[in-house]
N, CA and C atoms as a LAMMPS dump frame, in Angstrom:
ITEM: TIMESTEP
0
ITEM: NUMBER OF ATOMS
600
ITEM: BOX BOUNDS ff ff ff
-5.0000000000000000e+02 5.0000000000000000e+02
-5.0000000000000000e+02 5.0000000000000000e+02
-5.0000000000000000e+02 5.0000000000000000e+02
ITEM: ATOMS id mol type element x y z
1 1 1 N 0.843 -1.215 0.01
2 1 2 C -0.007 0.026 0.03
3 1 3 C 0.827 1.257 0.009
4 2 1 N 0.257 2.294 -0.464
5 2 2 C 1.013 3.578 -0.542
6 2 3 C 1.233 4.213 0.853
7 3 1 N 0.36 3.916 1.79
8 3 2 C 0.417 4.537 3.107
9 3 3 C 1.725 4.32 3.855
10 4 1 N 2.264 3.108 3.709
11 4 2 C 3.534 2.805 4.36
12 4 3 C 4.756 2.867 3.444
13 5 1 N 4.557 3.484 2.241
14 5 2 C 5.609 3.421 1.211
15 5 3 C 6.842 4.255 1.477
16 6 1 N 6.717 5.162 2.482
17 6 2 C 7.857 5.975 2.839
18 6 3 C 8.075 5.919 4.372
19 7 1 N 7.71 4.801 4.978
20 7 2 C 7.766 4.617 6.449
21 7 3 C 8.711 3.506 6.765
22 8 1 N 9.631 3.745 7.737
23 8 2 C 10.383 2.647 8.316
24 8 3 C 10.161 2.625 9.82
25 9 1 N 10.16 1.482 10.374
26 9 2 C 9.957 1.324 11.812
27 9 3 C 11.199 0.733 12.442
28 10 1 N 11.769 1.476 13.372
29 10 2 C 13.023 1.105 14.013
30 10 3 C 12.712 0.517 15.393
31 11 1 N 13.147 -0.702 15.637
32 11 2 C 12.932 -1.37 16.875
33 11 3 C 14.364 -1.842 17.481
34 12 1 N 14.323 -2.64 18.514
35 12 2 C 15.601 -2.99 19.194
36 12 3 C 16.45 -3.888 18.332
37 13 1 N 15.852 -4.876 17.655
38 13 2 C 16.608 -5.887 16.932
39 13 3 C 16.333 -5.853 15.408
40 14 1 N 15.185 -5.252 15.064
41 14 2 C 14.847 -5.259 13.682
42 14 3 C 14.468 -3.829 13.19
43 15 1 N 14.503 -3.641 11.889
44 15 2 C 13.968 -2.415 11.222
45 15 3 C 13.004 -2.934 10.138
46 16 1 N 11.83 -2.341 10.105
47 16 2 C 10.836 -2.705 9.101
48 16 3 C 10.875 -1.609 8.03
49 17 1 N 10.973 -1.98 6.736
50 17 2 C 10.992 -1.039 5.672
51 17 3 C 10.029 -1.512 4.591
52 18 1 N 9.566 -0.599 3.689
53 18 2 C 8.643 -1.016 2.594
54 18 3 C 9.35 -2.027 1.682
55 19 1 N 8.549 -2.9 1.053
56 19 2 C 9.017 -3.852 0.09
57 19 3 C 9.281 -3.18 -1.199
58 20 1 N 10.598 -3.088 -1.572
59 20 2 C 11.04 -2.321 -2.752
60 20 3 C 11.414 -3.255 -3.883
61 21 1 N 11.492 -2.647 -5.05
62 21 2 C 11.997 -3.369 -6.261
63 21 3 C 13.359 -4.034 -5.984
64 22 1 N 14.224 -3.298 -5.3
65 22 2 C 15.593 -3.791 -4.984
66 22 3 C 15.582 -5.055 -4.122
67 23 1 N 14.492 -5.341 -3.431
68 23 2 C 14.392 -6.492 -2.551
69 23 3 C 13.885 -7.773 -3.263
70 24 1 N 13.366 -7.606 -4.498
71 24 2 C 12.581 -8.695 -5.113
72 24 3 C 13.476 -9.913 -5.389
73 25 1 N 14.688 -9.744 -5.896
74 25 2 C 15.466 -10.894 -6.249
75 25 3 C 15.78 -11.784 -5.013
76 26 1 N 16.115 -11.177 -3.904
77 26 2 C 16.36 -11.961 -2.713
78 26 3 C 15.094 -12.569 -2.201
79 27 1 N 14.025 -11.884 -2.258
80 27 2 C 12.713 -12.43 -1.837
81 27 3 C 12.351 -13.674 -2.683
82 28 1 N 12.618 -13.485 -3.994
83 28 2 C 12.359 -14.634 -4.954
84 28 3 C 13.172 -15.86 -4.551
85 29 1 N 14.417 -15.62 -4.243
86 29 2 C 15.295 -16.767 -3.795
87 29 3 C 14.714 -17.418 -2.566
88 30 1 N 14.249 -16.656 -1.618
89 30 2 C 13.617 -17.255 -0.475
90 30 3 C 12.471 -18.169 -0.845
91 31 1 N 11.586 -17.647 -1.738
92 31 2 C 10.34 -18.351 -2.049
93 31 3 C 10.56 -19.484 -2.989
94 32 1 N 11.784 -19.779 -3.367
95 32 2 C 12.096 -21.04 -4.064
96 32 3 C 12.155 -22.201 -3.094
97 33 1 N 12.103 -21.883 -1.794
98 33 2 C 12.125 -22.979 -0.767
99 33 3 C 10.721 -23.537 -0.641
100 34 1 N 10.688 -24.841 -0.809
101 34 2 C 9.386 -25.624 -0.674
102 34 3 C 8.81 -25.416 0.712
103 35 1 N 9.681 -25.444 1.753
104 35 2 C 9.313 -25.273 3.125
105 35 3 C 8.625 -23.899 3.384
106 36 1 N 9.264 -22.851 2.862
107 36 2 C 8.682 -21.503 3.118
108 36 3 C 7.38 -21.346 2.395
109 37 1 N 7.269 -21.866 1.138
110 37 2 C 6.037 -21.774 0.438
111 37 3 C 4.9 -22.534 1.115
112 38 1 N 5.238 -23.682 1.732
113 38 2 C 4.297 -24.481 2.452
114 38 3 C 3.797 -23.708 3.69
115 39 1 N 4.748 -23.159 4.476
116 39 2 C 4.405 -22.489 5.694
117 39 3 C 3.606 -21.193 5.444
118 40 1 N 3.806 -20.546 4.3
119 40 2 C 3.136 -19.271 3.989
120 40 3 C 2.004 -19.447 2.985
121 41 1 N 1.71 -20.677 2.655
122 41 2 C 0.635 -21.008 1.677
123 41 3 C 0.808 -20.166 0.43
124 42 1 N 2.022 -20.114 -0.072
125 42 2 C 2.341 -19.357 -1.299
126 42 3 C 2.558 -20.179 -2.506
127 43 1 N 2.281 -19.622 -3.679
128 43 2 C 2.537 -20.309 -4.909
129 43 3 C 3.971 -19.963 -5.464
130 44 1 N 4.552 -20.858 -6.156
131 44 2 C 5.845 -20.637 -6.779
132 44 3 C 5.683 -19.69 -7.964
133 45 1 N 6.43 -18.577 -7.936
134 45 2 C 6.357 -17.566 -9.055
135 45 3 C 7.664 -17.512 -9.746
136 46 1 N 7.602 -17.042 -11.01
137 46 2 C 8.851 -16.731 -11.724
138 46 3 C 9.357 -15.359 -11.16
139 47 1 N 10.585 -15.065 -11.567
140 47 2 C 11.139 -13.761 -11.07
141 47 3 C 10.292 -12.59 -11.701
142 48 1 N 9.881 -12.714 -12.915
143 48 2 C 9.068 -11.722 -13.542
144 48 3 C 7.742 -11.528 -12.821
145 49 1 N 7.122 -12.64 -12.439
146 49 2 C 5.873 -12.603 -11.669
147 49 3 C 6.072 -11.973 -10.291
148 50 1 N 7.246 -12.221 -9.705
149 50 2 C 7.574 -11.687 -8.381
150 50 3 C 7.646 -10.171 -8.46
151 51 1 N 8.295 -9.658 -9.552
152 51 2 C 8.312 -8.178 -9.745
153 51 3 C 6.918 -7.63 -9.898
154 52 1 N 6.071 -8.304 -10.653
155 52 2 C 4.676 -7.846 -10.781
156 52 3 C 3.933 -7.861 -9.471
157 53 1 N 4.205 -8.865 -8.646
158 53 2 C 3.55 -8.973 -7.343
159 53 3 C 3.983 -7.84 -6.447
160 54 1 N 5.273 -7.485 -6.503
161 54 2 C 5.711 -6.353 -5.697
162 54 3 C 4.94 -5.076 -6.037
163 55 1 N 4.722 -4.812 -7.279
164 55 2 C 3.971 -3.613 -7.681
165 55 3 C 2.465 -3.778 -7.332
166 56 1 N 1.981 -4.972 -7.408
167 56 2 C 0.568 -5.173 -6.999
168 56 3 C 0.357 -4.832 -5.557
169 57 1 N 1.324 -5.363 -4.698
170 57 2 C 1.197 -5.05 -3.253
171 57 3 C 1.355 -3.597 -2.953
172 58 1 N 2.272 -2.936 -3.702
173 58 2 C 2.474 -1.468 -3.485
174 58 3 C 1.202 -0.731 -3.752
175 59 1 N 0.449 -1.083 -4.766
176 59 2 C -0.687 -0.314 -5.182
177 59 3 C -2.029 -0.818 -4.603
178 60 1 N -1.993 -1.879 -3.845
179 60 2 C -3.205 -2.378 -3.22
180 60 3 C -3.358 -1.829 -1.799
181 61 1 N -4.381 -0.981 -1.642
182 61 2 C -4.549 -0.29 -0.305
183 61 3 C -5.014 -1.229 0.806
184 62 1 N -5.287 -2.523 0.495
185 62 2 C -5.638 -3.483 1.52
186 62 3 C -4.518 -4.392 1.859
187 63 1 N -3.309 -4.127 1.341
188 63 2 C -2.125 -4.973 1.7
189 63 3 C -1.039 -4.064 2.209
190 64 1 N -0.638 -4.21 3.425
191 64 2 C 0.477 -3.494 4.035
192 64 3 C 1.632 -4.43 4.197
193 65 1 N 2.733 -4.113 3.513
194 65 2 C 3.856 -5.066 3.447
195 65 3 C 5.13 -4.364 3.921
196 66 1 N 5.856 -5.016 4.835
197 66 2 C 7.179 -4.586 5.327
198 66 3 C 8.187 -5.678 5.133
199 67 1 N 9.393 -5.312 4.77
200 67 2 C 10.506 -6.28 4.795
201 67 3 C 11.216 -6.087 6.149
202 68 1 N 11.553 -7.237 6.755
203 68 2 C 12.225 -7.21 8.029
204 68 3 C 13.708 -7.268 7.862
205 69 1 N 14.414 -6.207 8.412
206 69 2 C 15.859 -6.166 8.35
207 69 3 C 16.484 -6.494 9.73
208 70 1 N 17.625 -7.149 9.703
209 70 2 C 18.434 -7.301 10.963
210 70 3 C 19.042 -5.943 11.203
211 71 1 N 18.713 -5.363 12.376
212 71 2 C 19.122 -4.039 12.661
213 71 3 C 20.641 -3.879 12.717
214 72 1 N 21.337 -4.891 13.344
215 72 2 C 22.784 -4.799 13.492
216 72 3 C 23.421 -4.808 12.118
217 73 1 N 22.985 -5.694 11.222
218 73 2 C 23.618 -5.737 9.882
219 73 3 C 23.365 -4.436 9.115
220 74 1 N 22.099 -3.922 9.245
221 74 2 C 21.705 -2.721 8.556
222 74 3 C 22.546 -1.543 9.011
223 75 1 N 22.755 -1.406 10.331
224 75 2 C 23.511 -0.291 10.839
225 75 3 C 24.969 -0.33 10.454
226 76 1 N 25.511 -1.588 10.217
227 76 2 C 26.864 -1.765 9.788
228 76 3 C 27.049 -1.539 8.259
229 77 1 N 26.107 -2.06 7.493
230 77 2 C 26.229 -2.066 6.046
231 77 3 C 25.501 -0.946 5.348
232 78 1 N 24.442 -0.47 5.974
233 78 2 C 23.499 0.504 5.289
234 78 3 C 22.884 -0.08 4.022
235 79 1 N 22.865 -1.382 3.906
236 79 2 C 22.393 -2.07 2.74
237 79 3 C 21.129 -2.9 3.113
238 80 1 N 19.927 -2.461 2.628
239 80 2 C 18.704 -3.113 3.023
240 80 3 C 18.687 -4.572 2.499
241 81 1 N 19.104 -4.81 1.254
242 81 2 C 19.034 -6.181 0.7
243 81 3 C 19.922 -7.15 1.517
244 82 1 N 21.101 -6.689 1.83
245 82 2 C 22.012 -7.578 2.612
246 82 3 C 21.488 -7.836 4.002
247 83 1 N 20.613 -6.889 4.527
248 83 2 C 20.151 -7.029 5.882
249 83 3 C 18.831 -7.79 6.011
250 84 1 N 18.193 -8.127 4.812
251 84 2 C 16.857 -8.75 4.826
252 84 3 C 16.839 -10.112 5.496
253 85 1 N 15.845 -10.304 6.412
254 85 2 C 15.711 -11.601 7.072
255 85 3 C 14.315 -12.194 6.945
256 86 1 N 13.338 -11.372 6.465
257 86 2 C 11.915 -11.887 6.374
258 86 3 C 11.038 -10.814 5.946
259 87 1 N 9.735 -11.042 6.074
260 87 2 C 8.717 -10.043 5.777
261 87 3 C 7.555 -10.132 6.777
262 88 1 N 6.818 -9.009 6.846
263 88 2 C 5.675 -8.891 7.751
264 88 3 C 4.554 -8.167 7.006
265 89 1 N 3.336 -8.794 6.988
266 89 2 C 2.252 -8.221 6.189
267 89 3 C 0.972 -8.183 6.959
268 90 1 N 0.11 -7.23 6.565
269 90 2 C -1.247 -7.104 6.992
270 90 3 C -2.138 -7.068 5.778
271 91 1 N -3.182 -7.941 5.76
272 91 2 C -4.192 -7.992 4.711
273 91 3 C -5.464 -7.442 5.349
274 92 1 N -5.996 -6.356 4.844
275 92 2 C -7.047 -5.604 5.516
276 92 3 C -8.484 -5.96 4.944
277 93 1 N -9.415 -6.117 5.869
278 93 2 C -10.778 -6.291 5.499
279 93 3 C -11.608 -5.224 6.26
280 94 1 N -12.398 -4.432 5.558
281 94 2 C -13.108 -3.338 6.189
282 94 3 C -14.343 -3.901 6.927
283 95 1 N -14.607 -3.319 8.098
284 95 2 C -15.751 -3.625 8.922
285 95 3 C -16.414 -2.315 9.277
286 96 1 N -17.599 -2.4 9.966
287 96 2 C -18.265 -1.15 10.325
288 96 3 C -17.442 -0.324 11.262
289 97 1 N -16.695 -0.937 12.199
290 97 2 C -16.001 -0.185 13.217
291 97 3 C -14.548 0.026 12.827
292 98 1 N -14.017 -0.419 11.703
293 98 2 C -12.607 -0.239 11.42
294 98 3 C -12.218 -1.283 10.357
295 99 1 N -11.116 -1.959 10.735
296 99 2 C -10.557 -3.009 9.85
297 99 3 C -10.117 -4.265 10.633
298 100 1 N -10.211 -5.408 10.036
299 100 2 C -9.609 -6.615 10.495
300 100 3 C -8.315 -6.759 9.739
301 101 1 N -7.233 -7.053 10.469
302 101 2 C -5.939 -7.26 9.858
303 101 3 C -5.478 -8.7 9.927
304 102 1 N -5.364 -9.381 8.788
305 102 2 C -4.852 -10.721 8.794
306 102 3 C -3.31 -10.643 8.632
307 103 1 N -2.672 -11.314 9.546
308 103 2 C -1.21 -11.187 9.746
309 103 3 C -0.524 -12.247 8.884
310 104 1 N 0.549 -11.809 8.197
311 104 2 C 1.462 -12.752 7.521
312 104 3 C 2.872 -12.433 8.021
313 105 1 N 3.6 -13.387 8.489
314 105 2 C 4.918 -13.144 9.065
315 105 3 C 5.845 -14.256 8.684
316 106 1 N 7.041 -13.902 8.175
317 106 2 C 7.987 -14.939 7.8
318 106 3 C 9.42 -14.518 8.144
319 107 1 N 10.084 -15.341 8.878
320 107 2 C 11.558 -15.207 9.078
321 107 3 C 12.198 -16.205 8.096
322 108 1 N 12.724 -15.701 6.982
323 108 2 C 13.175 -16.615 5.91
324 108 3 C 14.591 -17.096 6.215
325 109 1 N 15.4 -16.293 6.837
326 109 2 C 16.791 -16.647 7.138
327 109 3 C 16.814 -17.534 8.42
328 110 1 N 17.256 -18.778 8.196
329 110 2 C 17.16 -19.794 9.266
330 110 3 C 17.941 -19.335 10.488
331 111 1 N 19.1 -18.677 10.362
332 111 2 C 19.912 -18.297 11.51
333 111 3 C 19.246 -17.303 12.43
334 112 1 N 18.157 -16.665 11.962
335 112 2 C 17.481 -15.631 12.779
336 112 3 C 16.145 -16.191 13.455
337 113 1 N 15.887 -17.458 13.195
338 113 2 C 14.68 -18.049 13.781
339 113 3 C 14.887 -18.423 15.268
340 114 1 N 13.82 -18.349 16.043
341 114 2 C 13.929 -18.722 17.434
342 114 3 C 14.719 -17.843 18.288
343 115 1 N 15.029 -16.647 17.846
344 115 2 C 15.849 -15.726 18.596
345 115 3 C 15.13 -14.384 18.919
346 116 1 N 13.841 -14.378 18.737
347 116 2 C 13.02 -13.198 19.065
348 116 3 C 12.858 -12.149 17.976
349 117 1 N 13.434 -12.365 16.806
350 117 2 C 13.289 -11.425 15.708
351 117 3 C 11.88 -11.371 15.186
352 118 1 N 11.302 -12.534 14.959
353 118 2 C 9.957 -12.596 14.439
354 118 3 C 8.965 -11.976 15.454
355 119 1 N 9.12 -12.27 16.698
356 119 2 C 8.253 -11.738 17.724
357 119 3 C 8.33 -10.212 17.747
358 120 1 N 9.566 -9.651 17.718
359 120 2 C 9.623 -8.162 17.756
360 120 3 C 9.027 -7.579 16.459
361 121 1 N 9.314 -8.211 15.314
362 121 2 C 8.7 -7.687 14.107
363 121 3 C 7.112 -7.695 14.187
364 122 1 N 6.667 -8.76 14.782
365 122 2 C 5.151 -8.815 14.919
366 122 3 C 4.662 -7.725 15.86
367 123 1 N 5.375 -7.454 16.923
368 123 2 C 4.96 -6.356 17.783
369 123 3 C 4.92 -5.084 17.045
370 124 1 N 5.919 -4.813 16.21
371 124 2 C 6.01 -3.591 15.393
372 124 3 C 4.814 -3.518 14.41
373 125 1 N 4.524 -4.659 13.785
374 125 2 C 3.433 -4.7 12.81
375 125 3 C 2.106 -4.455 13.484
376 126 1 N 1.854 -5.079 14.612
377 126 2 C 0.588 -4.83 15.379
378 126 3 C 0.467 -3.413 15.752
379 127 1 N 1.526 -2.804 16.301
380 127 2 C 1.511 -1.453 16.761
381 127 3 C 1.198 -0.484 15.572
382 128 1 N 1.858 -0.734 14.452
383 128 2 C 1.61 0.069 13.276
384 128 3 C 0.186 -0.029 12.839
385 129 1 N -0.326 -1.263 12.733
386 129 2 C -1.703 -1.438 12.302
387 129 3 C -2.716 -0.755 13.167
388 130 1 N -2.493 -0.78 14.488
389 130 2 C -3.466 -0.128 15.385
390 130 3 C -3.366 1.42 15.26
391 131 1 N -2.176 1.91 15.248
392 131 2 C -1.975 3.376 15.253
393 131 3 C -2.3 4.031 13.856
394 132 1 N -2.033 3.307 12.762
395 132 2 C -2.115 3.934 11.468
396 132 3 C -3.222 3.404 10.582
397 133 1 N -3.694 2.218 10.781
398 133 2 C -4.6 1.586 9.824
399 133 3 C -6.026 1.327 10.423
400 134 1 N -6.23 1.797 11.654
401 134 2 C -7.55 1.636 12.253
402 134 3 C -7.965 0.186 12.392
403 135 1 N -7.043 -0.651 12.723
404 135 2 C -7.292 -2.106 12.885
405 135 3 C -7.827 -2.311 14.313
406 136 1 N -8.937 -3.004 14.431
407 136 2 C -9.444 -3.306 15.775
408 136 3 C -9.564 -4.801 16.069
409 137 1 N -9.085 -5.616 15.097
410 137 2 C -9.057 -7.056 15.32
411 137 3 C -7.985 -7.669 14.386
412 138 1 N -7.207 -8.609 14.906
413 138 2 C -6.209 -9.282 14.107
414 138 3 C -6.522 -10.708 14.004
415 139 1 N -6.283 -11.307 12.831
416 139 2 C -6.368 -12.749 12.603
417 139 3 C -5.035 -13.287 12.12
418 140 1 N -4.778 -14.521 12.435
419 140 2 C -3.599 -15.208 11.888
420 140 3 C -3.998 -16.6 11.448
421 141 1 N -3.687 -16.935 10.223
422 141 2 C -4.008 -18.306 9.693
423 141 3 C -2.637 -18.969 9.549
424 142 1 N -2.444 -20.057 10.285
425 142 2 C -1.108 -20.703 10.359
426 142 3 C -1.179 -22.21 10.058
427 143 1 N -0.154 -22.691 9.374
428 143 2 C -0.091 -24.13 9.176
429 143 3 C 0.005 -24.884 10.535
430 144 1 N -0.768 -25.941 10.675
431 144 2 C -0.772 -26.666 11.935
432 144 3 C 0.589 -27.375 12.152
433 145 1 N 1.442 -27.425 11.104
434 145 2 C 2.752 -27.964 11.258
435 145 3 C 3.692 -26.979 11.894
436 146 1 N 3.338 -25.712 11.872
437 146 2 C 4.189 -24.622 12.406
438 146 3 C 3.928 -24.334 13.892
439 147 1 N 4.416 -25.304 14.723
440 147 2 C 4.052 -25.212 16.149
441 147 3 C 4.75 -24.024 16.817
442 148 1 N 5.919 -23.597 16.311
443 148 2 C 6.635 -22.458 16.904
444 148 3 C 5.817 -21.225 16.713
445 149 1 N 5.309 -20.978 15.523
446 149 2 C 4.541 -19.795 15.199
447 149 3 C 3.198 -19.808 16.014
448 150 1 N 2.558 -20.915 16.081
449 150 2 C 1.3 -21.074 16.856
450 150 3 C 1.562 -20.733 18.314
451 151 1 N 2.648 -21.294 18.872
452 151 2 C 2.993 -20.979 20.242
453 151 3 C 3.238 -19.485 20.506
454 152 1 N 3.913 -18.84 19.55
455 152 2 C 4.195 -17.416 19.694
456 152 3 C 2.914 -16.617 19.737
457 153 1 N 1.929 -16.94 18.868
458 153 2 C 0.688 -16.165 18.852
459 153 3 C -0.143 -16.452 20.161
460 154 1 N -0.101 -17.678 20.675
461 154 2 C -0.79 -17.944 21.942
462 154 3 C -0.182 -17.082 23.099
463 155 1 N 1.145 -16.927 23.057
464 155 2 C 1.773 -16.083 24.072
465 155 3 C 1.441 -14.62 23.929
466 156 1 N 0.999 -14.247 22.753
467 156 2 C 0.608 -12.858 22.517
468 156 3 C -0.889 -12.685 22.736
469 157 1 N -1.514 -13.614 23.414
470 157 2 C -2.948 -13.549 23.852
471 157 3 C -3.899 -13.729 22.679
472 158 1 N -3.473 -14.371 21.595
473 158 2 C -4.421 -14.755 20.539
474 158 3 C -5.094 -16.07 20.948
475 159 1 N -6.353 -16.255 20.536
476 159 2 C -7.116 -17.461 20.82
477 159 3 C -7.511 -18.151 19.596
478 160 1 N -7.75 -19.422 19.706
479 160 2 C -8.12 -20.27 18.499
480 160 3 C -9.574 -20.003 18.099
481 161 1 N -9.818 -19.786 16.834
482 161 2 C -11.16 -19.659 16.278
483 161 3 C -11.62 -20.96 15.641
484 162 1 N -10.729 -21.559 14.839
485 162 2 C -11.088 -22.753 14.11
486 162 3 C -9.837 -23.491 13.574
487 163 1 N -10.058 -24.759 13.217
488 163 2 C -9.074 -25.528 12.578
489 163 3 C -9.622 -26.113 11.291
490 164 1 N -8.799 -26.244 10.286
491 164 2 C -9.17 -26.861 9.023
492 164 3 C -8.245 -28.036 8.701
493 165 1 N -8.839 -29.21 8.842
494 165 2 C -8.039 -30.399 8.519
495 165 3 C -7.779 -30.488 7.02
496 166 1 N -8.723 -29.97 6.227
497 166 2 C -8.553 -30.006 4.766
498 166 3 C -7.309 -29.216 4.37
499 167 1 N -7.174 -27.965 4.885
500 167 2 C -6.071 -27.12 4.526
501 167 3 C -4.925 -27.217 5.536
502 168 1 N -5.084 -28.012 6.624
503 168 2 C -4.07 -28.189 7.594
504 168 3 C -3.698 -26.83 8.251
505 169 1 N -4.659 -26.022 8.573
506 169 2 C -4.459 -24.66 9.102
507 169 3 C -5.312 -24.426 10.333
508 170 1 N -4.773 -23.53 11.193
509 170 2 C -5.449 -23.078 12.365
510 170 3 C -5.642 -21.553 12.274
511 171 1 N -6.776 -21.044 12.654
512 171 2 C -7.044 -19.58 12.607
513 171 3 C -7.12 -19.094 14.026
514 172 1 N -6.276 -18.077 14.3
515 172 2 C -6.21 -17.49 15.664
516 172 3 C -6.692 -16.005 15.536
517 173 1 N -7.18 -15.447 16.604
518 173 2 C -7.695 -14.101 16.569
519 173 3 C -7.413 -13.351 17.857
520 174 1 N -7.376 -11.968 17.741
521 174 2 C -7.25 -11.148 18.954
522 174 3 C -7.906 -9.802 18.722
523 175 1 N -8.827 -9.455 19.542
524 175 2 C -9.499 -8.134 19.504
525 175 3 C -8.518 -7.093 20.113
526 176 1 N -8.561 -5.91 19.564
527 176 2 C -7.772 -4.813 20.115
528 176 3 C -8.531 -4.18 21.262
529 177 1 N -8.102 -4.475 22.481
530 177 2 C -8.742 -3.997 23.7
531 177 3 C -7.787 -3.108 24.469
532 178 1 N -8.291 -2.498 25.543
533 178 2 C -7.393 -1.716 26.387
534 178 3 C -6.337 -2.62 26.975
535 179 1 N -6.741 -3.872 27.362
536 179 2 C -5.723 -4.766 27.929
537 179 3 C -4.627 -5.117 26.924
538 180 1 N -5.047 -5.312 25.678
539 180 2 C -4.028 -5.669 24.607
540 180 3 C -3.161 -4.488 24.338
541 181 1 N -3.686 -3.279 24.364
542 181 2 C -2.856 -2.068 24.142
543 181 3 C -1.805 -1.953 25.263
544 182 1 N -2.202 -2.231 26.5
545 182 2 C -1.28 -2.165 27.584
546 182 3 C -0.23 -3.271 27.453
547 183 1 N -0.655 -4.451 27.047
548 183 2 C 0.301 -5.588 26.83
549 183 3 C 1.33 -5.197 25.807
550 184 1 N 0.897 -4.543 24.68
551 184 2 C 1.864 -4.15 23.655
552 184 3 C 2.792 -3.093 24.142
553 185 1 N 2.255 -2.126 24.899
554 185 2 C 3.1 -1.056 25.433
555 185 3 C 4.169 -1.553 26.344
556 186 1 N 3.79 -2.566 27.14
557 186 2 C 4.774 -3.131 28.139
558 186 3 C 5.779 -4.047 27.42
559 187 1 N 5.411 -4.589 26.295
560 187 2 C 6.248 -5.6 25.557
561 187 3 C 7.256 -4.949 24.654
562 188 1 N 6.896 -3.767 24.137
563 188 2 C 7.777 -3.1 23.118
564 188 3 C 8.774 -2.199 23.854
565 189 1 N 10.039 -2.524 23.554
566 189 2 C 11.146 -1.71 24.172
567 189 3 C 11.389 -0.479 23.345
568 190 1 N 11.574 -0.625 22.015
569 190 2 C 11.864 0.458 21.117
570 190 3 C 10.891 0.392 19.934
571 191 1 N 10.262 1.53 19.619
572 191 2 C 9.396 1.65 18.463
573 191 3 C 9.466 3.102 17.979
574 192 1 N 10.126 3.276 16.817
575 192 2 C 10.254 4.643 16.227
576 192 3 C 9.772 4.6 14.76
577 193 1 N 8.763 5.361 14.473
578 193 2 C 8.361 5.488 13.055
579 193 3 C 9.123 6.651 12.458
580 194 1 N 9.833 6.372 11.362
581 194 2 C 10.701 7.371 10.7
582 194 3 C 10.389 7.362 9.236
583 195 1 N 10.85 8.381 8.523
584 195 2 C 10.658 8.435 7.076
585 195 3 C 11.816 7.73 6.436
586 196 1 N 11.561 7.231 5.2
587 196 2 C 12.561 6.596 4.407
588 196 3 C 12.303 6.892 2.936
589 197 1 N 13.206 6.534 2.088
590 197 2 C 13.009 6.802 0.659
591 197 3 C 11.74 6.163 0.182
592 198 1 N 10.899 6.895 -0.551
593 198 2 C 9.615 6.356 -0.935
594 198 3 C 9.741 5.131 -1.81
595 199 1 N 8.984 4.122 -1.505
596 199 2 C 8.88 2.924 -2.296
597 199 3 C 8.176 3.182 -3.611
598 200 1 N 8.725 2.66 -4.706
599 200 2 C 8.147 2.839 -6.055
600 200 3 C 8.062 1.566 -6.759
């Protein structure tokens, strides 16, 4: 979406930046992994199709996409592509009172899994969605094989809505309440929204 196209979010361990054309080749290499496509319920695309998808996401006001950077690598190299470790997305559905945000989160670089990077990126995504996109409810649809991700969402006070044996998926949800806002406030150490070069 255009709304976050010039926004970066600086946190303790990660930096979230818009998904740019310069990121596409590395993202495409990630998505050649059968494991990642299975966990994210993604189809295999050609590189040309991946470039088209980047532009589609940029121009779709119901899709908010960030690339997750390792902050330490980024501060050393100042190179976004070199620092890429995953992505974080919100897919918006309008309701009478605001929006429901379906979460998509991927730590593609294996060496950064299980070390709190995904959790912090998720905190940043949730906070951005509440503050900037009028989201009052979050959903997450996760492969039932992904026990680590399911456990993380349960720790973040999400509850199970349904399971699909056909698709091997579980749907989790969390309303944005005063308690949840306090939980986020106490959980986030660093959160700075800053401007960055506009995504095109």
